[in-house]
Kinemage of the C-alpha trace (Angstrom):
@kinemage 1
@onewidth
@group {chain A} dominant
@subgroup {mainchain}
@vectorlist {calphas} color= white
{ca met a 1} P 23.822 -17.897 -20.996
{ca leu a 2} L 23.595 -14.990 -23.552
{ca asp a 3} L 26.076 -12.184 -23.193
{ca arg a 4} L 26.108 -9.514 -25.791
{ca thr a 5} L 29.531 -8.277 -24.738
{ca ser a 6} L 31.205 -11.591 -25.840
{ca arg a 7} L 29.847 -11.913 -29.338
{ca pro a 8} L 29.852 -9.695 -32.302
{ca pro a 9} L 27.139 -7.141 -32.222
{ca leu a 10} L 24.966 -8.749 -35.039
{ca ala a 11} L 25.424 -12.315 -33.447
{ca ala a 12} L 24.438 -11.052 -29.989
{ca glu a 13} L 21.381 -9.222 -31.455
{ca val a 14} L 20.194 -12.330 -33.143
{ca gln a 15} L 20.819 -14.453 -29.909
{ca arg a 16} L 19.013 -11.754 -27.814
{ca lys a 17} L 16.052 -11.970 -30.105
{ca arg a 18} L 15.706 -15.681 -30.054
{ca phe a 19} L 16.088 -15.483 -26.099
{ca gly a 20} L 13.435 -12.740 -26.319
{ca trp a 21} L 10.915 -14.907 -27.974
{ca arg a 22} L 11.245 -17.601 -25.361
{ca ala a 23} L 11.315 -15.131 -22.571
{ca ala a 24} L 8.469 -13.077 -23.905
{ca ala a 25} L 6.066 -15.973 -23.529
{ca leu a 26} L 6.763 -16.276 -19.943
{ca leu a 27} L 6.886 -12.539 -19.259
{ca val a 28} L 3.689 -11.918 -21.096
{ca ala a 29} L 1.996 -13.822 -18.412
{ca leu a 30} L 3.358 -11.324 -15.821
{ca val a 31} L 2.751 -8.091 -17.679
{ca cys a 32} L -0.652 -9.229 -18.953
{ca ser a 33} L -1.991 -10.338 -15.702
{ca pro a 34} L -5.542 -9.131 -15.355
{ca leu a 35} L -4.697 -8.137 -11.761
{ca leu a 36} L -2.712 -4.950 -12.785
{ca gly a 37} L -2.889 -2.573 -15.448
{ca leu a 38} L -5.031 -1.174 -18.219
{ca pro a 39} L -6.630 -3.906 -20.466
{ca glu a 40} L -5.067 -2.274 -23.524
{ca asp a 41} L -1.653 -2.668 -21.935
{ca ala a 42} L -1.952 -6.423 -22.910
{ca glu a 43} L -2.466 -5.549 -26.491
{ca gln a 44} L 0.752 -3.499 -26.718
{ca pro a 45} L 4.152 -4.852 -27.833
{ca leu a 46} L 6.173 -6.466 -25.101
{ca val a 47} L 9.797 -5.120 -25.064
{ca val a 48} L 12.406 -6.921 -22.889
{ca asp a 49} L 15.960 -5.977 -22.691
{ca ala a 50} L 18.938 -7.183 -20.467
{ca asp a 51} L 22.519 -7.613 -20.858
{ca ser a 52} L 22.190 -11.370 -20.367
{ca gly a 53} L 19.662 -14.001 -19.552
{ca thr a 54} L 18.943 -17.762 -19.185
{ca tyr a 55} L 15.578 -19.653 -19.889
{ca asn a 56} L 14.626 -23.199 -18.789
{ca asp a 57} L 11.664 -24.537 -20.800
{ca asp a 58} L 10.781 -27.026 -17.900
{ca pro a 59} L 7.196 -26.520 -16.556
{ca asn a 60} L 8.788 -25.880 -13.303
{ca gly a 61} L 11.682 -23.747 -14.809
{ca thr a 62} L 13.019 -20.424 -14.281
{ca ile a 63} L 13.947 -17.451 -16.525
{ca glu a 64} L 16.704 -14.982 -15.252
{ca leu a 65} L 17.526 -11.710 -16.843
{ca ser a 66} L 20.506 -9.668 -15.479
{ca gly a 67} L 22.261 -6.381 -16.213
{ca asn a 68} L 20.207 -3.256 -17.083
{ca val a 69} L 16.860 -5.229 -17.262
{ca gln a 70} L 14.134 -3.206 -18.805
{ca ile a 71} L 10.495 -4.522 -19.340
{ca gln a 72} L 8.014 -2.337 -21.141
{ca gln a 73} L 4.506 -3.008 -22.253
{ca gly a 74} L 1.840 -0.181 -22.605
{ca thr a 75} L 1.865 1.748 -19.436
{ca leu a 76} L 4.115 -0.742 -17.668
{ca arg a 77} L 7.818 0.085 -17.084
{ca val a 78} L 10.160 -2.023 -14.826
{ca glu a 79} L 13.714 -1.405 -14.522
{ca ala a 80} L 16.016 -3.613 -12.414
{ca ala a 81} L 19.480 -5.047 -12.177
{ca arg a 82} L 18.071 -8.605 -12.161
{ca val a 83} L 14.846 -10.297 -12.609
{ca arg a 84} L 14.072 -13.952 -11.987
{ca ala a 85} L 10.823 -15.656 -12.798
{ca thr a 86} L 9.789 -18.912 -11.679
{ca lys a 87} L 7.046 -21.333 -13.100
{ca arg a 88} L 5.027 -24.035 -11.283
{ca glu a 89} L 3.304 -26.609 -13.503
{ca gly a 90} L 3.936 -24.361 -16.561
{ca lys a 91} L 2.415 -21.152 -15.067
{ca leu a 92} L 4.093 -18.156 -13.819
{ca asn a 93} L 4.319 -18.384 -10.010
{ca arg a 94} L 6.543 -15.617 -8.694
{ca val a 95} L 8.739 -12.763 -10.120
{ca val a 96} L 11.486 -11.259 -8.078
{ca ala a 97} L 13.262 -8.094 -9.344
{ca thr a 98} L 16.253 -6.745 -7.519
{ca gly a 99} L 18.291 -3.586 -7.757
{ca ala a 100} L 21.922 -2.965 -8.059
{ca glu a 101} L 24.019 -1.555 -5.080
{ca gly a 102} L 22.489 1.844 -4.666
{ca thr a 103} L 20.008 1.650 -7.436
{ca pro a 104} L 16.461 0.393 -6.553
{ca val a 105} L 14.056 -1.551 -8.746
{ca arg a 106} L 11.601 0.842 -10.304
{ca phe a 107} L 7.972 0.075 -11.370
{ca arg a 108} L 5.435 2.221 -12.992
{ca gln a 109} L 1.923 1.252 -14.429
{ca arg a 110} L -1.402 2.863 -14.842
{ca ile a 111} L -4.046 0.774 -13.258
{ca asn a 112} L -7.100 2.481 -14.199
{ca ala a 113} L -7.632 4.992 -17.195
{ca gly a 114} L -7.768 8.536 -16.145
{ca glu a 115} L -5.981 7.864 -12.800
{ca pro a 116} L -2.207 8.693 -12.007
{ca phe a 117} L 0.314 5.978 -12.341
{ca val a 118} L 1.015 3.448 -9.564
{ca arg a 119} L 4.728 3.983 -8.872
{ca ala a 120} L 7.021 1.904 -6.671
{ca his a 121} L 10.699 1.527 -5.838
{ca ala a 122} L 12.601 -0.689 -3.515
{ca arg a 123} L 15.770 -2.861 -3.398
{ca thr a 124} L 13.703 -5.862 -3.907
{ca val a 125} L 10.293 -6.226 -5.527
{ca asp a 126} L 8.717 -9.727 -5.062
{ca tyr a 127} L 5.374 -10.342 -7.088
{ca ser a 128} L 3.550 -13.546 -5.908
{ca ile a 129} L 0.988 -14.396 -8.608
{ca ala a 130} L -0.749 -16.980 -6.353
{ca glu a 131} L -1.057 -14.553 -3.472
{ca glu a 132} L -1.924 -11.631 -5.767
{ca gln a 133} L 0.513 -9.502 -3.844
{ca ile a 134} L 3.626 -7.432 -4.284
{ca lys a 135} L 6.124 -7.136 -1.537
{ca leu a 136} L 8.688 -4.232 -1.638
{ca thr a 137} L 11.703 -4.661 0.560
{ca gly a 138} L 14.516 -2.138 1.339
{ca asp a 139} L 13.967 1.608 1.374
{ca ala a 140} L 10.507 0.779 -0.177
{ca phe a 141} L 8.211 3.483 -1.770
{ca leu a 142} L 4.541 2.924 -3.142
{ca ser a 143} L 2.530 5.668 -4.699
{ca thr a 144} L -1.152 4.800 -5.553
{ca pro a 145} L -3.963 7.201 -6.635
{ca glu a 146} L -5.176 7.107 -3.111
{ca ala a 147} L -1.847 7.508 -0.956
{ca asp a 148} L 1.914 7.340 -0.860
{ca tyr a 149} L 3.659 4.881 1.591
{ca ala a 150} L 7.271 4.549 2.575
{ca gly a 151} L 9.046 2.179 4.795
{ca gly a 152} L 11.429 -0.790 5.034
{ca thr a 153} L 8.857 -3.211 3.882
{ca ile a 154} L 5.539 -2.521 1.962
{ca ile a 155} L 3.105 -5.362 1.051
{ca trp a 156} L 0.467 -4.398 -1.442
{ca asp a 157} L -2.566 -6.880 -1.616
{ca met a 158} L -3.957 -6.452 -5.022
{ca lys a 159} L -7.124 -8.425 -4.235
{ca thr a 160} L -8.126 -5.978 -1.436
{ca asn a 161} L -6.094 -3.125 -2.505
{ca gly a 162} L -4.728 -3.202 1.093
{ca val a 163} L -1.348 -2.199 2.233
{ca val a 164} L 0.807 -3.224 5.041
{ca cys a 165} L 3.828 -0.946 5.823
{ca arg a 166} L 6.595 -1.941 8.298
{ca asp a 167} L 9.887 -0.754 9.626
{ca gly a 168} L 9.517 2.962 9.759
{ca cys a 169} L 6.399 3.494 7.826
{ca gln a 170} L 5.300 6.885 6.515
{ca tyr a 171} L 1.849 7.432 5.006
{ca glu a 172} L 0.470 10.467 3.058
{ca arg a 173} L -3.179 10.343 1.799
{ca his a 174} L -3.941 12.104 -1.379
{ca pro a 175} L -6.867 14.461 -1.428
{ca gln a 176} L -9.701 13.048 -3.401
{ca pro a 177} L -11.421 15.391 -5.825
{ca arg a 178} L -14.960 16.419 -5.080
{ca ala a 179} L -17.686 15.678 -7.691
{ca leu a 180} L -18.956 18.804 -9.468
{ca pro a 181} L -22.594 19.829 -8.494
{ca gly a 182} L -25.189 18.063 -10.643
{ca ala a 183} L -22.554 15.404 -11.620
{ca ser a 184} L -23.594 11.782 -11.488
{ca gly a 185} L -21.640 9.404 -9.424
{ca pro a 186} L -21.125 8.630 -5.601
{ca ser a 187} L -21.393 11.298 -2.990
{ca pro a 188} L -18.075 12.667 -1.963
{ca asp a 189} L -18.991 12.161 1.655
């Protein structure tokens, strides 16, 4: 386990960088997923920072980051107390981020150019790659260009862009801008 508080600063930085290269290979699969984000996000540098972490190189292994976890790439920003990613047969299968007591996981990413960011926060964010869905649990909030959702649990299906909200759900639809007269594109009706 890497822990920058128990080593001299330079040694910890070298250890973190070594860990970062191994961890980056796995996390790139997460943040470069074609399901989310702008295509150019995948071309941006990946920056992963955490107080400590462990990595298992097994095809069915895990990566765990803990303490002030921050992941950034392009428009993607994730802040959590802990992130655990699991692999199945060498491919990223699931990523679960948890917040610290009183501090939620925060997620932000621009999905389409020219649209507002998708923003979310919850005590736990569970991203299932196989199911192509994100489950937000515990004081969950999701803001998409179309609407805002709040509730105990929110499940966002990225294949259909459908949202299921449970446990005290609140919903607010955002007004959609009308096309200017003579502008091409679909009718606003």
